[in-house]
N, C-alpha and C positions, 0 to 999 in steps of 0.2 A: 208673637206672643208665647207660643210653645217653646221656642228656642230660648227666650229670656228666662222662662220658668225652669227649664232643664239646666241651664247654666247656673241659675241660682241654687238649685238643688245640688249640683255637683260641687259648687263652692261650699255649701253647708256640709256636705259629706267630707270634703277635704279639711274643713276646719273643726270637725266634731271632736269634742273632748272625751266622749264616752261612746260605748256601743249603742246605747239607747238613742243618743243624738244621731249617730250615724245611720242606724236602721230607720229612724223616723224620716230622715232626708232621702234614704234609698227607696222607701215605700212611696214617698211623694214623687220621686223621679219616675218610678214605674207607672204611677197613675197619670202623670203628665205626658208620658210618651206613648200611652196606650198599651204598655206591656201587661198591665193588669188583665186585659181581655185575653191575651195569649195564655196567661196563667190559668184563667177560668175555663178555657176551652180544652177539651181532651186531646184534640188532634195534634199529632206530631209525627214526623217521619223517623224520629230518633228512638222511639220505643213502641211496643205493641199496646197502644192505649185501649184498644177494644178488649183485649184479654184481661188487662188490669181492671177495667170497668166491670167485666163479668165476674171476676174474682171478688171485687169489692161488694157487688150486689149479693153474691152468694154468702159472704161472711155476714152481711147485714141481716139476711133472711134467717140464717142459722142462729144468730144472736137473738133476734126477736122471738124465735120459736123456742129458745132455751134448749136447743138440741145440742147438748154438750158433746156427745159422741160424734155427731156430724161435724161439729166445729173442730174437734180434735183431728178428725180425718182430713178436713179441708186444709188445716194448718200443716199437716204432714206433707201435703202436696205443694204448698205455696210458700215455704220459708227458704228462700235462696237469695243471696246477696244481689244478684243482677237479674232478678226476675223480669222476663220479657223486656230486657233492655233498660230498666229503670235507672241503672247506675251509669248510663251514658253521660259523660262529662258535658256534652253539648247542651244537655237539658238545664245546666246551671250557668250558661253563658249569656242568655238573652236578658234575663231580669237582673236588676241590681240586688234584689232581695228575694230569696226563695226560688222556687221552681213551679212546675205544674201543680195545681191544687189537687188534681187526681192522685198524683204520686204521694203528696203529703197526707191526703185522706186515707189512702191504702196503707201507708206505713202506720198511721195512727190506729187504724182498724186492727192491724196485726198485733200491735203493742197492747191495745185494750183487750183483745181476745186472749193473749198470752197471760196477762195479769189476772183476768177473770178465771181462766182455767186453773191457774196456780193457787187461787184463793180458796178459803174454806167454804165458800158458797157452793162450790162444785163438789158434791158428795157422792155422785153416782160413778165417778172414775176413781179407782184405787190410787193411793199415794205412789205405790211402786210403778204403776203404769204412767202416771204423770212424770215421775222422775226419769223414767226411761225415755219418754217423749222429749223432755227438755234437754236431756243430754244429747240425744240424736239431733235435735234441732240446732243446738249450738255447734255441734260437729259439722253439720251441713252448711249452716249459715256462715260460720267462721267468726273471727274476732278482729277488732281493730287495734292497731298499735301506733304509738307516736314516736317518730324517729328524729333525732337531732344530729345534725352533721358536725364534723369538725369545724372549728370557727376561730380559734385564737381569741383575741379580745372582742370579736363579734359575738361572743357567747351571750352577751346581754340582749341581743336580738332574740335569742331563744327564750330568755326570761320574759320578754314582751309577748311572745307567742303563747307561752305557758299561761301567762296572766290572763290573756283574752279567753283561752279555752277553759281555764279553771274557773273563772268567774261565771261562766255560762254552764258549768257542770258538764263540760264536754271533753275533759282531759282523760284519755284512755288510761287504764290501770297498767297496761303493758307499755313500757317505753324503753328506748335504747338511746345511747349517746356515745359518740367518740370524741376524743380530745375535749374541746370546750363544751360540746354537747353532753359529755359524761359528767362534767361539773354540775350543770343545771339539772340533769337527771338525778344525780346523787342528792342534790339539795332537796328536791321534791320528794324523793323516795325514802329519805331518812328523817323526815319531819311529818308530824301528823297534820291533819287539815287545819287545826287551830293554830299551829306554828308556822304555816306557810305564808300568810299575808305579808309579814315583815320582809321576807326574802323577795318580794315582788316590787319593792320600792328601791329606787336608786340610792337614796341616802343610807340605807341599811346594807348596801352591797359595797360600801366604801369603808375601809378600816383605817382609823386614824393613825398618824405616824408622828413621832417626835422629830423626825427629820423634815424640816420645812422645804428642803430642796426636792422632795419627792412626794408626789401624790400616791397614796397607798390604797389600792383596790383589790378586787378579788384575785387577779392574777399578776399584778405587778405594777411598776412605776414607769415614768417616761423612759428611763433606761430599761433594758430587758432585765427581768428579775432572775436571780440565781435559783437553782433547783431547790436549795434549802429554804429560800423565801417562799416559793410556791407551796412547798410542803407545809410551811407554817400557816399560810393562808387557808389551805384545805383543812388543817387541824382546827382552826378557829371556826370554820363554816360547817364542818361535817362531824356529827357524833361518831365515835369509834365503834361502828357496827359491822358485822358480817352481812353478806347478802341475805342470808336466811333470817337474821335478826331484824333487818330492815323490812323485809316482807311481812314478818309477824307483827311488826309495829304499825305499818301503814297499809298493808294489803296491796302495795304496788310492786309490780314485777320489774325491777331495774336490770337492764342489760348493758354491759360496758364492753366495747370493742377494744382489743389490744392486738398488736402485731408483734411477731418475733423479731428480736434484735439480731439473731444469728441465722445462718442458713440451716436448712434441714429441720426447721421447726414449722409448725402450723399456727395460724392465727387462732385466737380464742374469743369466744363470747362469754363473758363471766356473768353469772346470775345465780339465783337461789336454787335452780334445778341442777345445773352442771357443776357449780362451784359454791355450794352453800356456805362453807366455812371460811372463804376468802374475805379479807377485810376490804371494805369499799374504798377507804382512803388510798391505800396503795394501788388499787385497781385504777382509780381515777388518775393518780399520779403517773402511772404507766401510760395510760391513754393520752396524757398530755405531753409525753416526752417526745417532742419533735426531733426526728433523727438529725444528727449533726449539730443540734443546738442545745438539747438537754440530754443528759446521760440516761441510758436505759435503766429500768427499775426492776428489782426483784419483788415479787408479791409476798404478802404475809397472810397467814391463816390462823385460826383458833383450833388447837388440837383437842383431843378428847378430855384433857384435864383443864381446859379453859385457858391454856397458856398460848401466847403469841409465838409462832414459829415461822421460818421461811417456807414459802409454798413453791415447790419445784425450785429448790435453791440453786441449781446449776443453770437455770434459764433466766434470761432478762427480756424485758418487753418494752415496746415503744408505742408511739401514736397509732391508735386504732384506725384512724381515717385512711392510713396508707393502704390497708388491704380491705377493710370492710367499713366504709363510712356509714352505709345504711345496710345492716345485715338482714335483709328481707327474708332470704331463704331459711336462715337459721331460726328466725322468729316463727316462720311457718311450721317448721319441724317441731319446735319446742312447745308452742302455744296454740297452734292451729290458726295463726294470723293469716288473713288473706286480704286485708284492707289496711293501707299504709298512709298515715298522715305525716308528711315530711316537712320539717323546718330546716331549710337549706340556707346556711350562712357561710359555707366554706369559701374563703376568698379565692381559692384556685378554681372553683367550680361555678360560682354564681354568674360570672360574666358570660358563661356559655350555657347555663341551665335554662331549659325551656319549660314553661308551665303548660302542660297539655290541656288544661281546662280553660285556657284563654283562647280567644278567637284566632283562627288560623289567618295568616296574611303572608304575602309574598316575601316580606323581609325575614320573617321567622323561618320560612321554608328554605330560603337561601342560607341562613345561618346554620340550620340543622344539617343541610347538605355539606356545608364547609367543615363543620365539626366532624361529621362522619368521614369525610375525605382525609382530614388531618389525622384522625385516629388510625385509619387504614395505612396511611403513609408512614407514621411513626412505628406501627407494629411491623410493617414490612422491612423498614430500615434496621430496626433492632434485631430482627431475625437474621438478616444478612450479615450483621456485625457480631453475631454470637461468638464465633471462634476468635476473632481478634480481641473482643472484649474479655474473653476468658483469661487472657494474660494480664489483665488489670482488674483484680478483684473488686476494688473500691468503685471503679467506673462501671463495672458490670452490675454491681449491686444497685448503683444509682439508676442505671438504665432499666433494670427489672422493676425497681420501685416506681419509676415514671410510668411504665406500662401498666402496673397495678392500679395506679391512680387514674389514668385516662380510660381504662377499660371497665371501670365500675359504672353501675347504674345509679344515678344520683337523684332520681325522682320517684314519686309514688303515685297513689290514686288521687290524693289531694296534696298540692304542693304550695307551701308558703315560702316564697323565695325572697331573700333579702335583696332590696334594690341596690344598685351599684353605688358604692361610696369610694371616693378617691382618697384613700389612706395609704401612706407609705408602709413598706414591710416592717419597719421598726415599730411603728405604732400598733400594728396588728398583734405583735408579741409583747406589748408593754401594758402597763397599768393605764387606766383612763381616769380623768377627773369626773366628778359627779355629773357635770353637765353633759359629757359625752355618753355616760352610762344611761342617763335619763333619756337622751335623744334616741339611743338604740332600743331601749325598752318601749318607748312610744312608737318607734318605727315598727317593731315587732307586733305591737297591738294593732296598729292601723293596717298593716299588711294582712293580718289575720281576719279582721272584721268582715271583709267581703266573702270570706270562706266559711264563716260560722254556720250559716243555715245549711250549706252543703254538708258540713260535718254533722250537724244535728240530724238531718234527714238520713244520711248514710250510716249513722252509728246507733240510731235510736233502738232498733230491734236487737242488735248485739248487746247493747247496754242492758236492755230489759232481760234478755236471757241470762246474762252474767249475774244480775241481781237476784233473779229467781233461783238460779242454781246455787248461789252462795247461801241463800236462806234455807233451801232444801238440804244442802250438805251440812249446814250448821244444825238443823233439826235432826238429821241422821246421827251426827256425832253426839248430840245431847241424848238421844234415845239409847245409843250404844253405851254411853257412860252410865246411864241409869240402870241398864240391863246388867252391866258388870258389877255395879254396886249391889244389886239384888242378889246376884250370883254369889258374891263374897259373903253377904249377910246370911 
């Protein structure tokens, strides 16, 4: 009887048309299998549940007593991303929906306490002290970022992942993309919330063509598109904004990875902090320039007179996934990011990528060992061949590029990995008909649904801190403006 019920729920989950349908079936599955009892119980060997329960009781006691100073002190001690092991990915493997109720209750208590202390109800703590606390809390807790891999035509999988996160209000404001991922990141980061929904529908990602022999989509037709055609598609999809202008418009921090086309250059992560005046269209074009297939690109920037000029005119750039598919370290340095949500659709990587949040099994262990052995073997062979390869610059460049690709880390804290699809290399770099685009978007959504509650739990505190600090900084800026006006008067 239980087996029949669980099979029925699994079928409902597989056939769900929306996240609400999927979550309803997932909750029913947890009830039918008795996992609900596991969620209600505190006990687990994967985190210090006793410490979390004590902290939760302390917060509740201070809240009821309206001890604001004590609450602030308690939060100073207890805002860390993986407090007492709460971030252990094993805690999100057992249930189809959610995790331990204790963890969710503790996160909610932290969020409610933060919002309460930030409110005007709390008058016995000065604004300056609150602001200092929230800045330190954000620095200690860290921030989340959404990273999209290189992908070719699989970029529509990223669109599905974005759609699932955005509809639940879980899409981080910090995002990076390389190659096809940069296209999706640019779409989201150059359009306001009101403008985004049309770009999440397959029919609006297909651009009509007068040529009946060619389907015309975001990146090309059944034949491989020329570079000028790709540029035209990006021109149609993206407003002509710099990174700084896009940030001011949407509040989203877009980061685009590009790699050097020549030797003795270093890769770049373009964004509103490091390259505020660079135009996004050219940056995305460069990140999509697959070496050996599309020509390298010179970037463009807006000068102090507002005119378009070449940016680093003597340098050209290519596909960012070659050197930094997922620029985790650079995001940490620029934004204090320590939590990474990864949408992985890179056709070179997904056959070997492992989702650390999935249950361990002998097969995945064997595969991991095989991949590690292969990496070590390739690195050793290329190192031994360094001198012979130096006589053949093109071959040497290809060998070094191969090493760069295989030695990168392609996963994060939460991984949404595209399931394997048997497409030929030609199709991966070509345009897709609306049916294939829709299939990939739906695949991205469905692959994301099982991860949404994990994302919600692990980003709720950082999102709250971001929101509070944004409001506080806005208030500071307003007060400064008023003070300047009074001074002038």
